[in-house]
Every structure is written in structure tokens, then in C-alpha cells.
N, C-alpha and C positions, 0 to 999 in steps of 0.2 A: 459427182466430185465437188461441184460448187457448193452443195449443201454442207459437206464436211468442212470445206474451207471457210464457209460463213460461220459455222459453229465455233471453229478455232479462232476466227477473226473477232468474234464478240468477246472472247476471253482475253485476247492479246491486244486490247486497246480500242476496239471498235465501239464497245458499249459506252466508254467514257467520252469518246469523240462525238458519238451521236448525242449524248447528253449536252455536250458543249454546243452543238448545232441547235438543239431544241431550246437551250437556255438563251442563245442569241436570238432565236425566233420569238421567244417570249418578250425579251427586251424590245425588239423591233415592233412587236404588236402593241406595246404600250402607247404608241403614238399612231395617229392616222397616217402620217407620212411614211412610217416604217412598214406598213402592211404588205407592200409588194416584196420587201426583203424577208418579212416574217414567213410568208408562204414559201419562198425559196429555201429558207432555213429548215422548215419542217420537211420539205421534199428531200433535200440533200441530207438531212439528219437521218431519214429513213434509209437512204442510199448508203450513208456512212455506217449504219447498223448492219446492213446485209448487202455488201457490194459485189461479191463474186457472182458472175453470170449477168451482170448489168454494167453499163458504162454511161458516162456523162458526155453528151455531144451537143453541138450547137443546134438550136432549134431551127435555124434556117436550113441546115443540111437535112433535117428530117422533113420539114414542111415544104421545102423547095422555094420558099419566099421569105423575105424579111418581114419582121413585125416590129412592134414598138420596142420590145426588149432586145432585139438584135441590131438595131440601128444606133443612131447618135444618142437617143434617150437612154438606151441600154448601156452605152459607154459611160455616160454621165452617172447613171445608177451604179455601175461597177466602181467608179471612182469614189463615190460617196460610201459605198459598201466597204471598200478597202480601208478607208479612213476610220470608219466606225467599228468594224468587227472583222474584216477579212484577214488582216495581218495576224491577229491573235489566234484565230482558228488555224491559219497556216502554220504558225509556230507550234501549236499543239500537234498537228499532223506530222510535222518534221521531227519533233521530239519523239513521238511514238514510233516513227519510222526508224530513227537512230537506235532506239531501244530494241526494236525488232531485228535490226541488222546485226546485232551482237551474235545471234545464233543462226545456224544454217537453216533451220526450219522456219525462222521468222523472216527470211529474205522476201518471199512473195507478199507477205503482209506489210513489210516496209515499203515495197514498191507501190502497193495499193494506197498506203498512207501518203506517199509522195504525189500520186495522182489526185488524191482528195485535197492535198495542199494546194495544188494548181487550181482546182475547182473553187476552193475557198477564197482565192484571190479575186475571182470574177465570176460569180454564179449567175448573174442576170443574163438571160439569153441562152441558158443551157437547159437541157431536158435529160431525163434518165430513160434509157431504152435497154431492152434485153439484148444481149450479145447473140449473134447467130452464128 
């Protein structure tokens, strides 16, 4: 079922939002300082392209311990991310969600866009895992 949802997702806005994430990753990769955000953009861009059957969770919940991205440095990184790119990716996902909410079949896709909008506001310290 998740494969069918993912195929429909690509058509209903997932492809364009994945391109947005990858574009943000390319912009971040232009500088040495932006490389950690670039990696997160490419990972979440792949998740944005094929999201059903997977979810974004805090890395500390998966690993059981805090690391550099889940502590104070990660919070600072998320604040910088929000100022540079997070808000416009969130706007893109919210816009796509509103467009999907117009139809009944688009409601699950709109919900997924809203989940990705939340991730786009603070991606540092997150990881993508398969749903069980």
C-alpha cells in the first residue's frame, strides 16, 4: 500500500518539494559551513520524494543517547537553518498541503506535507527510519 501512496505522492507535489530540498542542499553545499545542513537536505529530500512507510524521528530516541546534533549545538544549528532556508521550505510544504486538502483523495498527502513542514523547520538532530 505504501508503494501506491508513494507513487501518487510523487505526482501530487512530492517531486517538486524534493527538488526544493535538493536545491537548498546545493545552496548549503556551496559553503564549508553549510555542509552539515546540505547533508540533512539531501537525506530529507529523499524522504520528501518517497515518504510513506518511513518517518522522521529524533536521533536521540533511536540511538538512546544525545550527540552533537541533538544537544545545544543542534539547537543553534536549527535556529540558523530556520533563518536561512527552513521557513521557505515549510511554506512550500504548507502550500502543497492546502492544495491537496481540496480533494478527499489528497487529504493523506496534505497531512504528510504538514509533517514535512514541521521537519523543515528543525531538521538537525532528526533521522529517517522505517515504520514498523
